[in-house]
FIZAKOL-534399 format. One line per field, with one value per residue (C-alpha): residue in one letter; x, z, y. Coordinates in nm, 4 decimals, always signed. Layout:
BEGIN
type = [A, ...]
px = [X, ...]
pz = [Z, ...]
py = [Y, ...]
//
This chain:
BEGIN
type = [M, V, V, S, S, D, Y, K, G, V, V, D, V, L, E, E, T, E, L, A, P, E, G, R, L, Y, L, I, D, E, N, S, D, L, I, G, L, A, I, S, K, Y, K, Q, N, R, K, R, Q, K, G, G, Y, M, I, L, A, S, T, S, D, I, P, K, L, L, A, A, S, A, F, R, M, A, D, G, E, L, S, I, V, T, A, Q, A, I, I, S, D, D, T, E, T, P, I, V, E, E, D, I, R, V, L, L, T, I, K, P, I, T, D, D, A, L, E, I, F, S, E, R, T, N, L, N, K, V, E, V, I, A, A, D, K, L, K, N, K, T, G, V, I, A, L, P, N, A, G, L, E, P, G, Y, Y, I, S, W, Q, P, N, T, P, F, P, I, I, L, R, A, S, A, P, L, L, I, V, L, I, V, F, S, G, T, G, I, W, F, V, G, R, R, F, I, M, V, I, K, K, L, E, T, S, E, K, K, N, R, Y, M, A, Q, H, D, A, L, T, H, M, P, N, R, G, K, F, D, A, E, I, E, K, L, I, R, S, G, K, T, D, K, A, L, K, F, A, I, M, S, I, D, L, D, R, F, K, A, V, N, D, T, Y, G, H, A, A, G, D, V, V, I, K, T, I, A, N, R, L, S, E, L, V, G, Q, N, G, M, V, A, R, M, G, G, D, E, F, A, C, L, I, I, D, H, I, D, R, D, T, L, T, W, L, A, E, E, M, V, D, S, A, S, Q, T, I, I, F, N, G, G, K, T, S, V, G, A, S, I, G, I, A, I, W, P, K, D, G, K, S, L, N, E, I, M, R, K, S, D, L, A, L, Y, Q, A, K, Q, S, G, R, G, K, V, C, F, A, E, K, S, N, P, H, I, R, R, Q, N, A, A]
px = [-1.3376, -1.2956, -1.3161, -1.1570, -1.3354, -1.1213, -1.3004, -0.9188, -0.9170, -0.7635, -0.8093, -0.9707, -1.0741, -1.2553, -1.3108, -1.0661, -0.7888, -0.5740, -0.5929, -0.4439, -0.6183, -0.5592, -0.7033, -1.0276, -1.1150, -1.3551, -1.5781, -1.5184, -1.6035, -1.8964, -2.0324, -1.9452, -2.2655, -2.3621, -1.9801, -2.0938, -2.4775, -2.2842, -2.0621, -2.3347, -2.5663, -2.2675, -2.2221, -2.6075, -2.5961, -2.3033, -2.2668, -1.9693, -1.8132, -1.4359, -1.2453, -1.4564, -1.7851, -1.9337, -2.2786, -2.5043, -2.7334, -2.8261, -2.6895, -3.0380, -3.0029, -2.6972, -2.8144, -3.0489, -2.8017, -2.5062, -2.5688, -2.6778, -2.7287, -2.8634, -2.9146, -2.6506, -2.4113, -2.0420, -1.7854, -2.0815, -2.3037, -2.6126, -2.5539, -2.6387, -2.4155, -2.3915, -2.1689, -2.1699, -1.9921, -1.7318, -1.7563, -1.4757, -1.7030, -1.5287, -1.7661, -1.5500, -1.3064, -1.4494, -1.4065, -1.1582, -1.3046, -0.9999, -1.0352, -1.4056, -1.3833, -1.6890, -1.7004, -1.8681, -1.9980, -2.0451, -2.2921, -2.3818, -2.7401, -2.6943, -2.9327, -2.9207, -3.0560, -3.3292, -3.4514, -3.4381, -3.6558, -3.8875, -3.8896, -3.9957, -4.2569, -4.4041, -4.3234, -4.2520, -4.0141, -3.8396, -3.5965, -3.4552, -3.5163, -3.3093, -3.5555, -3.4646, -3.5758, -3.9079, -4.2462, -4.4733, -4.4583, -4.7478, -4.7064, -4.3450, -4.1003, -3.8778, -3.5495, -3.4114, -3.1160, -3.0799, -3.3059, -3.2735, -3.4551, -3.5178, -3.2340, -3.3873, -3.7091, -3.7844, -4.0708, -4.2348, -4.5043, -4.8145, -5.0418, -5.2163, -5.3497, -5.0788, -5.2565, -5.1925, -4.8346, -4.7423, -4.8549, -4.6975, -4.3821, -4.3043, -4.1676, -3.8739, -3.8632, -3.7929, -3.5188, -3.3689, -3.3463, -3.3267, -3.0127, -2.8077, -2.9201, -2.9224, -2.7840, -2.4723, -2.3965, -2.3243, -2.1541, -1.9990, -1.8140, -1.6977, -1.5227, -1.3970, -1.2377, -1.0674, -0.9417, -0.7931, -0.6303, -0.4781, -0.3253, -0.2032, -0.0263, +0.0662, +0.2504, +0.4207, +0.5294, +0.6604, +0.8018, +0.9979, +1.1436, +1.2898, +1.3795, +1.6223, +1.4403, +1.6528, +1.6896, +1.4112, +1.6608, +1.6634, +1.8252, +2.0304, +1.7735, +1.6316, +1.9447, +2.0816, +1.7246, +1.7760, +2.1209, +1.9677, +1.6901, +1.9168, +2.1476, +1.8588, +1.7968, +2.1712, +2.0970, +1.8758, +1.9834, +2.3762, +2.4330, +2.3521, +2.5921, +2.6172, +2.8302, +2.8379, +3.0156, +3.0802, +3.1021, +3.2214, +3.2539, +3.5905, +3.5784, +3.2609, +3.3236, +3.4662, +3.1696, +2.9804, +3.2366, +3.3055, +2.9241, +2.6688, +2.4592, +2.2101, +2.4852, +2.6001, +2.2034, +2.2299, +2.5001, +2.4034, +2.0906, +2.2898, +2.5549, +2.2098, +2.0513, +2.4225, +2.4512, +2.1107, +2.0964, +2.4346, +2.2802, +1.9762, +1.7271, +2.0420, +2.0516, +1.9504, +2.1552, +2.0996, +2.2218, +2.4169, +2.4126, +2.5970, +2.8272, +2.8320, +2.6117, +2.5881, +2.5429, +2.4048, +2.4854, +2.2962, +2.3558, +2.6968, +2.8638, +3.2821, +3.5499, +3.5489, +3.1998, +3.2452, +3.5289, +3.3900, +3.0533, +3.2698, +3.4734, +3.1925, +3.0512, +3.3872, +3.3583, +2.9976, +3.0790, +3.3474, +3.1473, +3.0446, +2.7642, +2.5869, +2.3602, +2.2362, +2.5035, +2.7826, +2.9473, +3.1408, +3.2722, +3.3586, +3.4602, +3.4550, +3.6290, +3.4579, +3.5458, +3.3834, +3.3145, +3.1041, +2.9430, +3.0219, +3.3662, +3.4305, +3.2171, +2.9033, +2.6620, +2.5786, +2.7900, +3.1460, +3.0621, +2.9727, +3.3228, +3.4669, +3.3329, +3.4028, +3.7909, +3.8026, +3.6758, +3.9117, +4.1837, +4.0621, +4.0971, +4.4295, +4.5662, +4.5139, +4.0886, +3.9592, +3.9952, +3.7952, +3.9420, +3.8013, +3.8157, +4.0673, +4.3267, +4.5455, +4.6182, +4.3420, +4.2973, +4.4737, +4.1939, +4.2595, +4.1724, +4.2523, +4.0124, +3.8716]
pz = [-0.6191, -0.5809, -0.9495, -1.0307, -1.2269, -1.5819, -1.4898, -1.3936, -1.0711, -0.7838, -0.5313, -0.5247, -0.2540, -0.2219, +0.1321, +0.2836, +0.0395, -0.2100, -0.5196, -0.7895, -0.9619, -1.2914, -1.2136, -1.2671, -1.4972, -1.6813, -1.3978, -1.4793, -1.8623, -1.7577, -1.5490, -1.6736, -1.7060, -1.3507, -1.2816, -1.4841, -1.3827, -0.9795, -1.1031, -1.2668, -0.9458, -0.7368, -0.9667, -0.9439, -0.5997, -0.4617, -0.3514, -0.3927, -0.0322, +0.0448, -0.2441, -0.3126, -0.3178, -0.0424, +0.0020, +0.2346, +0.3189, +0.5794, +0.6057, +0.4830, +0.1687, +0.0389, -0.1349, -0.3569, -0.3862, -0.5114, -0.5966, -0.8821, -0.8846, -1.0891, -1.0798, -1.3147, -1.3862, -1.2549, -1.2264, -1.3475, -1.0900, -1.0565, -0.8108, -0.7099, -0.8224, -0.7130, -0.7969, -0.5439, -0.5247, -0.2258, +0.0134, +0.3302, +0.6741, +0.7363, +0.7255, +0.7171, +0.4660, +0.0521, -0.2453, -0.5466, -0.8750, -0.9663, -0.5982, -0.7111, -0.6578, -0.7029, -0.4848, -0.7305, -0.5108, -0.6171, -0.3880, -0.5301, -0.4920, -0.3548, -0.3226, +0.0884, -0.0170, -0.1940, +0.0426, +0.2945, +0.1019, -0.0085, +0.3765, +0.5145, +0.2091, +0.2914, -0.1154, -0.3193, -0.5570, -0.5359, -0.8206, -1.0292, -1.4156, -1.7004, -1.9057, -2.2120, -2.0776, -1.9187, -2.1098, -1.9321, -1.7408, -1.5391, -1.1832, -1.1670, -1.0810, -1.2689, -1.0790, -1.1477, -1.4269, -1.3954, -1.5721, -1.8705, -1.9670, -1.7095, -1.7632, -1.4965, -1.3014, -0.9449, -0.9866, -0.7510, -0.7426, -0.6682, -0.3773, -0.3496, -0.5853, -0.6832, -0.4387, -0.1681, -0.2225, -0.3862, -0.0612, +0.1608, -0.0067, -0.0889, +0.2223, +0.1877, -0.2268, -0.1283, +0.1233, -0.1322, -0.4220, -0.1964, -0.0418, -0.2906, -0.1440, +0.1757, +0.2428, +0.0534, +0.2468, +0.5673, +0.3117, +0.1624, +0.4980, +0.5541, +0.2632, +0.3182, +0.6337, +0.5012, +0.2575, +0.4787, +0.6588, +0.3559, +0.2907, +0.6017, +0.6084, +0.2485, +0.4323, +0.6577, +0.4257, +0.1957, +0.4855, +0.6492, +0.3146, +0.2265, +0.6180, +0.8472, +1.1192, +1.3828, +1.3412, +1.0931, +0.9000, +0.4994, +0.3984, +0.1393, -0.1164, -0.0674, -0.0851, -0.3829, -0.5305, -0.4141, -0.5994, -0.9451, -0.9136, -0.9221, -1.1766, -1.3768, -1.3384, -1.3849, -1.8022, -1.8131, -1.4836, -1.6033, -1.3019, -1.0866, -0.8202, -0.5066, -0.2966, -0.1374, +0.2149, +0.3248, +0.7218, +0.8945, +1.2944, +1.4679, +1.7674, +1.7097, +1.7327, +2.0923, +2.2174, +2.0826, +2.2107, +2.5701, +2.6374, +2.4145, +2.1231, +2.3487, +2.3836, +2.0186, +1.9679, +2.1549, +1.9920, +1.6228, +1.7508, +1.9309, +1.5983, +1.3507, +1.5301, +1.5506, +1.1927, +1.1141, +1.3005, +1.1232, +0.7852, +0.8434, +0.4999, +0.3203, +0.1848, +0.3404, +0.6172, +0.5538, +0.7503, +0.5270, +0.7402, +1.0582, +1.1735, +0.8193, +0.7000, +0.3561, +0.3639, +0.0316, -0.0017, -0.2409, -0.1133, -0.1083, -0.2540, -0.2285, -0.0858, +0.1992, +0.3362, +0.2608, +0.4651, +0.7517, +0.7835, +0.7421, +1.0268, +1.2454, +1.1846, +1.3172, +1.5911, +1.6822, +1.6300, +1.8948, +2.1787, +2.4584, +2.4617, +2.8232, +2.7982, +3.0339, +3.2621, +3.1033, +2.8384, +2.6051, +2.2920, +1.9083, +1.6120, +1.2827, +0.9573, +0.6180, +0.2417, +0.0310, -0.3419, -0.5647, -0.8655, -1.1698, -1.1072, -0.9066, -1.0961, -1.3390, -1.2176, -0.8956, -0.8868, -0.9735, -0.7637, -0.4882, -0.5469, -0.5144, -0.2005, -0.0077, -0.1627, -0.0043, +0.3182, +0.2938, +0.2736, +0.5801, +0.7573, +0.6513, +0.7576, +1.1461, +1.1173, +1.2524, +0.9093, +0.6182, +0.2386, -0.0979, -0.3205, -0.5853, -0.2968, -0.3052, +0.1015, +0.3536, +0.4228, +0.7921, +0.9846, +1.1272, +1.4992, +1.6433, +1.6452, +2.0225]
py = [-0.6233, -0.1952, -0.0727, +0.2481, +0.5476, +0.3798, +0.0642, -0.0892, -0.2782, -0.1288, -0.4260, -0.7921, -0.9819, -1.3129, -1.4398, -1.1902, -1.3499, -1.0399, -1.1385, -1.0182, -0.7313, -0.7987, -1.1662, -1.1264, -0.8399, -1.0552, -0.9252, -0.5331, -0.6211, -0.8112, -0.5960, -0.2378, -0.1461, -0.1102, +0.0002, +0.3153, +0.3337, +0.3336, +0.6272, +0.8437, +0.7951, +0.9289, +1.2208, +1.3221, +1.2630, +1.4454, +1.8002, +2.0008, +2.1015, +2.1857, +2.1483, +1.7811, +1.6068, +1.4657, +1.2456, +1.4113, +1.1220, +0.8892, +0.5359, +0.3792, +0.6375, +0.5357, +0.2033, +0.4028, +0.7399, +0.5394, +0.1401, -0.0665, -0.4148, -0.7117, -1.0798, -1.2387, -1.5313, -1.4524, -1.6891, -1.9696, -1.8616, -1.6808, -1.4082, -1.0663, -0.8219, -0.4822, -0.1888, +0.0501, +0.4272, +0.3886, +0.7002, +0.7340, +0.6837, +1.0052, +1.2960, +1.5803, +1.4341, +1.5242, +1.2930, +1.4447, +1.3666, +1.1677, +0.9605, +0.8148, +0.4055, +0.1727, -0.1689, -0.4363, -0.6660, -1.0049, -1.2349, -1.5862, -1.7063, -2.1022, -2.3852, -2.3245, -1.9843, -2.0924, -2.3524, -2.0797, -1.8804, -2.1745, -2.3017, -1.9347, -1.8872, -2.2148, -2.2416, -2.5695, -2.6330, -2.2575, -2.2204, -1.9481, -1.9846, -1.7829, -1.5488, -1.8034, -2.1159, -1.9835, -2.1202, -1.9482, -1.6039, -1.6478, -1.6752, -1.6017, -1.2891, -1.1442, -1.0546, -0.7232, -0.6272, -0.2708, -0.1501, -0.4126, -0.6532, -0.9321, -1.2678, -1.4753, -1.5568, -1.7264, -1.9200, -2.2106, -2.4528, -2.2930, -2.4823, -2.1473, -1.8642, -1.6656, -1.3592, -1.5201, -1.6883, -1.3065, -1.1356, -1.4138, -1.4132, -1.0498, -0.9092, -1.1887, -1.1097, -0.7959, -0.8783, -1.1015, -0.8241, -0.5551, -0.7393, -0.6269, -0.2690, -0.1637, -0.5182, -0.4768, -0.1360, -0.3251, -0.6241, -0.3238, -0.1566, -0.4936, -0.5566, -0.1852, -0.3303, -0.6036, -0.3798, -0.1176, -0.4180, -0.5521, -0.1636, -0.1870, -0.5109, -0.4307, -0.0452, -0.2231, -0.4692, -0.2058, -0.0001, -0.3334, -0.3966, -0.0668, +0.0029, -0.1473, -0.3627, -0.2620, +0.1772, +0.1710, +0.3740, +0.3126, +0.0266, -0.1422, -0.1226, +0.1863, +0.3676, +0.2084, +0.3030, +0.6451, +0.6462, +0.5310, +0.7616, +1.0397, +0.8838, +0.8772, +1.2767, +1.3858, +1.2086, +1.5183, +1.7939, +1.8543, +2.0481, +1.7326, +1.6099, +1.4017, +1.2670, +0.8636, +0.8324, +0.4888, +0.4585, +0.1943, +0.1705, +0.0939, -0.1204, -0.2668, -0.6058, -0.5425, -0.4387, -0.7232, -0.9879, -0.8015, -0.6679, -0.8847, -0.8099, -0.6009, -0.3761, -0.3577, -0.3097, +0.0491, +0.1335, +0.1090, +0.2823, +0.5273, +0.5989, +0.5710, +0.8734, +1.1057, +1.0395, +1.1209, +1.4583, +1.5492, +1.5241, +1.6169, +1.7272, +1.7410, +1.3991, +1.0592, +0.8001, +0.4246, +0.0963, -0.0975, -0.3955, -0.5119, -0.1868, -0.0888, +0.3120, +0.5212, +0.8558, +1.0154, +1.4228, +1.5805, +1.9656, +2.1522, +1.8997, +2.1070, +1.9148, +2.1285, +2.0527, +1.6976, +1.6783, +1.8934, +1.6822, +1.3427, +1.4980, +1.5925, +1.2308, +1.0787, +1.2829, +1.1861, +0.8318, +0.8525, +1.0057, +0.7737, +0.5439, +0.4566, +0.1582, -0.1024, -0.2364, -0.0400, +0.2864, +0.2399, +0.3700, +0.3332, +0.4939, +0.5425, +0.5407, +0.7277, +0.6775, +0.9833, +0.9543, +1.2252, +1.1639, +1.1865, +1.2205, +0.8753, +0.6605, +0.7381, +0.3927, +0.3063, -0.0122, +0.1892, +0.5351, +0.2442, +0.0562, +0.3870, +0.4706, +0.1208, +0.1575, +0.4993, +0.3383, +0.0368, +0.3260, +0.5285, +0.1924, +0.0765, +0.4709, +0.4222, +0.4355, +0.7120, +0.8443, +1.0211, +0.9768, +1.0777, +0.8150, +1.0499, +1.0164, +0.7077, +0.8365, +0.8989, +1.2591, +1.3097, +1.4881, +1.8013, +1.6236, +1.3516, +1.0507, +0.9713]
//
């Protein structure tokens, strides 16, 4: 689990499966002392570099500088719980104050792990005992608890004198105890790799949810969301105006029928690129589906400029398109509506733009029509 410096869940992963960050917040509450200690260690050992902070240390020193560990119960199991401040593998990029993240790792101490420990030390009946159930502290070893009173002890059935046992088992006990130190660094690196994969997947899914798969343009959902955002801004910015252009290709069905859908895809992608180049930084072009596009224009919302741009779009759409096995040409009709004059809500402004498009197509295609007019605007040049 990745925790922010204000003790909120950022990412939660269980066996490479991403969980809802808010689903196990109790783990953050139960281990807030470890998280706080890890943050404190990071702040004590960081060095100011390049507008942020960096940890200048070898990999083997990282756990000592950044991690805090304890043996305690987690999700009903005795576990090694470690909190470690996360630093990037990129040694050139500093961490800014607000970017501090802590990796909270929980490793249950299973019966299998204790059995392996017992076999390697030749100790009998190795077990972990809670402090409140321990009758005699002789011949047991306290398990670390982040500087607090030990909550658990490890015990066994003695067959040989305690000092000999301690000498024999000490290396393995150290491995067990510092697993949450050096060992957890490598666990942490693997955990971070999982997170990066999940983040990459999430970014891809989020991108695909907002963009058209064929053209990589914004889709209807993203287009509508942008308009909604502008409408909200317009409540405080009374000078804000924007225009919507609904664009429909003419004669596109004939391309699919004659040359097939592969040629149709080439036409769609070519028109998409031409429209995007014409609009540039002045707005957004989206594919709404099929052979329908929409354009959001934010700057230069005057009738002459909009008319000129729409006519350029129609001219561009009518230019020859070459594809594998032939060439073709289509056309475009465009309806224009202006916010807030032609509509104040998303549904209303889009409906007005679509009605203007319908009028343009009814007028003979290759035309531009404004929502305020009952008859389509006749272009200064004939459509090709």
